[in-house]
C-alpha positions in Angstrom: 34.2 9.6 -20.2 30.4 9.4 -20.5 28.9 6.5 -22.5 25.4 5.8 -23.6 23.8 2.4 -22.5 20.5 0.9 -23.1 18.3 1.3 -20.0 17.6 -2.5 -20.1 21.4 -3.1 -19.4 21.4 -0.9 -16.3 20.0 -2.2 -13.0 19.4 -0.6 -9.6 21.6 -1.5 -6.7 19.6 -3.8 -4.4 21.5 -2.3 -1.5 20.6 1.3 -2.4 20.7 3.4 0.8 17.5 5.3 -0.2 14.2 3.6 -0.2 11.9 6.7 -0.2 11.9 9.0 -3.2 9.5 12.0 -3.0 6.9 11.5 -5.8 6.5 15.2 -6.5 10.2 15.8 -6.9 10.5 12.8 -9.1 7.9 14.2 -11.4 9.7 17.5 -11.5 13.0 15.7 -12.4 11.2 13.7 -15.1 9.8 16.9 -16.6 13.2 18.5 -16.6 14.7 15.4 -18.4 11.9 15.5 -21.0 12.7 19.2 -21.7 16.4 19.4 -21.3 17.7 15.8 -21.3 19.7 14.1 -18.5 22.3 16.8 -17.6 24.5 14.6 -15.4 25.5 11.0 -16.2 24.9 8.4 -13.6 27.7 6.2 -12.3 27.6 2.4 -12.9 29.9 -0.5 -12.4 30.1 -3.6 -14.6 28.6 -6.8 -13.2 29.9 -10.4 -13.8 27.1 -11.0 -16.3 28.3 -8.2 -18.5 25.4 -5.8 -17.5 25.7 -2.8 -15.2 24.7 -1.8 -11.7 24.1 1.7 -10.5 26.6 3.1 -8.1 25.4 6.7 -8.0 22.3 8.2 -9.6 19.3 5.9 -9.0 17.0 8.9 -8.7 18.1 10.2 -12.1 17.8 6.6 -13.5 14.2 6.4 -12.2 13.3 9.8 -13.6 14.9 8.9 -16.9 12.8 5.8 -17.0 9.6 7.8 -16.1 10.5 10.1 -19.1 10.2 7.1 -21.4 13.8 7.1 -22.5 15.4 3.8 -23.6 19.0 4.9 -23.2 20.9 6.7 -20.5 24.3 8.5 -20.1 26.6 6.7 -17.7 30.2 6.9 -16.3 31.6 3.4 -15.8 33.6 3.3 -12.6 35.8 0.7 -10.9 34.7 0.1 -7.3 36.7 -2.3 -5.1 33.7 -3.8 -3.2 30.0 -3.7 -2.5 30.5 -1.7 0.6 32.7 0.9 -1.3 29.9 1.2 -3.9 27.4 1.6 -1.1 29.5 4.4 0.4 29.6 6.3 -2.9 25.8 6.0 -3.1 25.5 7.3 0.5 27.8 10.2 -0.3 25.5 11.3 -3.1 22.3 11.0 -1.1 23.2 11.9 2.5 22.8 15.6 2.1 19.5 15.4 0.2 16.6 16.8 2.2 14.4 14.0 1.1 16.6 11.2 2.4 14.9 10.1 5.6 16.7 10.0 8.9 16.0 6.3 9.2 17.7 5.7 5.8 20.7 7.7 7.0 20.9 5.7 10.1 20.8 2.4 8.3 23.5 3.7 5.9 25.8 4.9 8.6 25.3 1.6 10.6 26.2 -0.5 7.5 29.3 1.5 6.7 30.4 1.4 10.4 29.8 -2.4 10.5 31.2 -3.4 7.1 33.7 -0.9 5.9 37.3 -0.4 7.1 40.3 1.9 6.8 42.7 1.1 3.9 44.9 -0.8 6.4 41.9 -3.0 7.4 41.3 -1.5 10.8 37.7 -0.9 11.9 36.0 2.5 11.5 34.8 4.6 14.4 31.8 6.8 14.5 34.1 9.8 14.1 35.5 8.3 10.9 32.1 7.9 9.4 31.0 11.4 10.4 34.1 12.9 8.9 33.6 10.9 5.6 30.2 12.5 5.1 30.8 15.9 6.5 28.7 15.4 9.6 29.3 15.6 13.3 29.7 12.4 15.4 26.5 13.5 17.2 24.6 13.6 13.9 25.7 10.1 13.0 24.9 8.7 16.5 21.4 10.3 16.6 20.5 8.8 13.2 21.8 5.3 14.1 19.9 5.5 17.4 16.7 5.8 15.4 17.2 2.2 14.4 16.1 1.3 17.9 12.7 2.6 17.3 9.8 0.2 17.0 8.4 -0.1 13.4 5.3 1.9 14.2 7.4 4.9 15.2 9.8 4.4 12.3 6.9 4.7 9.9 5.9 8.0 11.3 9.4 9.3 11.1 9.7 8.2 7.5 6.5 10.0 6.6 7.7 13.1 8.4 5.0 13.0 11.0 7.5 12.9 13.9 10.7 14.9 13.8 14.2 13.6 14.4 14.6 15.2 17.9 11.5 13.7 19.4 12.2 10.4 17.6 15.7 10.3 19.1 14.2 10.7 22.6 11.6 8.0 21.9 14.3 5.6 20.7 15.8 5.6 24.2 12.6 4.1 25.7 11.7 0.4 26.0 9.5 -0.9 23.2 6.4 -1.0 25.3 6.9 2.6 26.4 7.6 3.7 22.8 4.3 2.3 21.9 2.6 4.0 24.9 4.2 7.4 23.8 3.0 6.8 20.2 -0.5 6.1 21.4 -0.6 9.4 23.4 0.8 11.3 20.4 -1.9 9.7 18.1 -4.8 10.2 20.6 -4.0 13.7 21.6 -2.3 15.2 18.5 0.8 16.3 20.5 3.0 18.9 18.9 6.6 18.2 18.3 7.6 20.1 21.5 4.9 18.4 23.6 6.0 15.0 22.3 9.6 15.8 23.1 8.8 16.8 26.6 6.6 13.8 27.2 9.2 11.3 25.8 11.8 13.0 28.0 9.8 12.5 31.1 9.0 8.9 30.3 12.7 8.3 29.9 13.3 9.9 33.3 10.6 7.5 34.7 12.5 4.5 33.3 15.8 5.7 34.7 14.5 6.7 38.1 11.4 4.7 38.9 11.5 5.8 42.6 10.8 9.4 41.6 7.3 8.2 40.7 6.5 6.3 43.8 3.4 7.3 45.7 4.6 8.6 49.0 2.9 8.4 52.4 2.8 11.9 53.9 2.6 12.9 57.6 -0.1 15.4 58.6 2.5 18.1 58.7 3.8 17.2 55.3 0.3 17.2 53.9 -0.3 20.7 55.3 3.0 21.9 53.8 2.0 20.3 50.5 -1.4 22.1 50.5 0.3 25.4 51.4 2.8 25.0 48.5 -0.1 24.2 46.1 -2.0 27.3 47.1 1.1 29.5 46.8 1.9 28.1 43.3 -1.6 28.6 42.1 -1.7 32.1 43.5 1.5 32.9 41.5 -0.2 31.8 38.3 -3.3 33.8 39.1 -1.2 36.9 39.6 0.5 36.2 36.2 -3.0 36.2 34.7 -3.7 39.6 36.2 -0.4 40.8 34.8 -1.5 39.5 31.4 -4.6 41.7 31.5 -2.4 44.7 32.3 -0.1 43.8 29.4 -3.1 43.5 27.1 -4.2 47.0 28.1 -0.7 48.4 27.6 -0.5 46.8 24.1 -3.7 48.6 23.1 -2.4 52.0 24.1 -1.6 54.2 21.1 2.2 54.5 20.6 2.0 58.4 20.8 0.5 58.1 24.3 3.2 55.5 25.4 6.0 57.8 24.1 4.5 60.8 26.0 3.9 58.8 29.2 7.3 57.1 29.4 9.5 59.8 28.0 13.1 59.1 28.8 12.3 55.8 30.4 11.3 54.1 27.1 14.6 52.1 26.8 14.6 51.0 30.5 10.9 50.0 30.4 11.5 48.0 27.2 14.3 46.1 29.0 11.9 45.5 31.9 9.3 43.9 29.6 12.1 41.8 28.0 13.0 40.4 31.4 9.4 39.7 32.2 8.8 37.9 28.8 11.9 35.8 29.4 10.7 34.9 32.9 7.3 33.9 31.6 8.9 31.8 28.9 11.0 30.0 31.5 7.9 29.5 33.7 6.0 28.1 30.7 8.9 25.6 30.0 8.8 24.5 33.7 5.0 24.0 33.7 5.1 22.2 30.4 7.7 19.8 31.9 5.5 19.4 34.9 2.6 18.4 32.7 4.7 15.9 30.8 5.9 14.6 34.2 2.3 14.1 35.4 1.3 12.5 32.0 4.2 10.1 32.2 3.0 8.8 35.5 -0.2 7.7 33.9 1.4 5.6 31.1 0.0 2.1 30.8 2.2 -0.3 28.9 -0.3 -2.9 28.0 1.2 -4.0 24.7 -1.8 -5.8 23.2 -4.2 -3.0 24.1 -1.9 -0.3 22.7 -1.5 -2.2 19.4 -5.2 -2.7 19.2 -5.8 1.1 19.6 -3.2 1.9 16.9 -4.3 -0.8 14.5 -6.7 1.5 12.5 -4.0 4.2 12.1 -1.4 1.6 11.1 -3.7 0.3 8.4 -4.2 3.9 7.1 -0.4 4.4 6.9 0.0 1.0 5.2 -2.6 2.1 2.6 -0.8 5.4 2.1 2.6 3.7 1.5 1.0 1.2 -0.8 -0.6 4.0 -2.8 2.7 5.7 -3.2 4.4 2.5 -4.3 1.5 1.8 -6.6 2.3 4.9 -8.6 5.5 3.2 -9.9 3.5 0.2 -11.0 1.0 2.1 -13.2 3.8 4.1 -14.7 2.5 7.6 -13.6 5.3 8.2 -11.1 8.1 6.5 -9.3 8.2 5.1 -5.7 8.9 7.8 -3.2 12.5 9.3 -2.5 13.6 15.3 7.2 16.8 18.6 10.2 20.0 19.2 10.2 21.3 18.4 13.6 18.6 19.9 15.7 15.0 19.2 16.4 12.8 19.3 13.3 9.4 20.5 14.6 6.3 19.4 12.7 4.0 21.6 14.6 4.1 25.1 16.0 7.6 25.3 17.3 9.0 27.0 20.4 12.7 27.0 19.5 14.0 28.0 22.9 12.3 25.0 24.6 13.3 22.5 21.9 16.9 23.5 22.0 17.1 23.4 25.8 15.4 20.0 26.1 17.3 18.5 23.2 20.5 19.2 25.1 19.3 17.3 28.2 
């Protein structure tokens, strides 16, 4: 049964799984509370000192505070332990779009490490996944993000880098994570480009010999030169085909219908096959570029950190500004894909899906 408590008697949970609350959405919720009141009571549990701690509903609590209310509707619940209270808070937040993947990973990791079955036996990843309606892969990917260096975690939290690319980066050594981040920052890589690049760096780490500079015999050099010319000729021919395709695209549809007649369906299938082949070729060449770029990585840790220092300072300022909103009373501190890659740039879904499965 809902009760009304003074706001001063209710306190946030210091182990709240969410650290980031979207400022704009908080303002929207505040405005809704001002107009309609708090529609759903928050859950609290009684503390030893007689006051109350939030179990579920910190976002609503913050918005209620922003609205200037001095009381709040609550449901007082009995929770067996701190980890059980944490689990209830995770259950409320884990499906919110504005809970960051890093926060999810920390939450899943804490529950896996600290919670147990009713009989006291340890939880497995599959148990955690089932508890929150996720797949084991989803949980493992989020927990893997905890292996990211802080510089990359910040970009993931801010939504600059998607979960798919971040997961691939998390598999790298700290020095190579920093090197990949430097290339992303310097060249403005799209999500797909970052995913390809991180994948190739991972391959470099796993198979260093594939990047060895080889000594070629004269015959091998001639064979290599011949292969280079043949490959470039193929791409030149594709460029000529592109010109033909452009010309075809500019042809009025009435003329195309008259020229192709009963072959329209078969010719459309022909173009579909060509488009699929070009897409596959594009994927291969993109991988080749990422492969070549990965060979050039320099993992000089101090130099990389120096290069990124200015951008890190800008991100720190951005986070400080967001948190500062709560201090001046105008807004609260801030609140990314389902299970697949979340692109932040122009996406090429076929490539992302294929590479994500590697």
